[in-house]
N, C-alpha and C positions, 0 to 999 in steps of 0.2 A: 837256354834250357826252357822247354815247354812244360806246361802242367802235366801233360801225358808222359813226358820223359821222367819227370820227378816221381810220379806214381809208379812207373815201370821200374825205375832204379830202386825204389824202396822194396818193391816186390822181389826183384832178383837177389837182393841181399837179405831179404826177410826181416826188415825193421818196420816198426809202426811209425805213425806221425809223432807220437809221444817220444819215441827214442830218437828220431831225427831231430826233433825240437831240442832235446837235451844235448845231443852231440854238437849241433850247430849253433846253439844258443840263440835260436830264433823261436819266437812264440808259436805254439801249436796252431793257434787261430790263424796266424799268417800263412803257415804251410797249408792248412786245410782250405783256406779261401783261395790260395794260389792254385792248388790242385783241382779245385772246382771251377776255375776260370773266373772267379768273382773278384779277384784282386791281382794287380801286378806289383809285386814288392819292389822296393828300391834295389838298385843295381848291387849295392854292397850286401844286401840281404840275400839276393839270389846267389851271389858269389859265395857266401858262407854256406848256403845249402849245397851248392854244387861241389865245393871243395870237400865238404864232409862226405858226400856220396862218393867222390873220386877217391878219397883216402880209404874208403871201405871197399874199393875194388871196382867201381863202376867206370866205364868209359862211355862218354857221350859221343854219339855219332851225329854229325851235323847234316843238314839237308843236302842230299846228294842225288836228287832226282826221284828217289823212292821214298823220301821223307825222313825226318829225324828219328833217332832211336837210341837205344842203350845196349851195352853188353858188358860182360864181366871180363876183367883182365885175366890173362892166362897164368 
């Protein structure tokens, strides 16, 4: 997951960094720094964030020639 995917995922499900932090049990400062490209969290931290977003309906699209992205489940 890239910082851009994290921001986009939050946007399409309409949650704030505060709400993502509460749901994923990851510090808001960690999420904010990651989304700004200032910090690369531990793998388990990224997994917690990604799992939380996926549970909320986000699908992560991997690099496929056009770049990574996100979309909502049907």
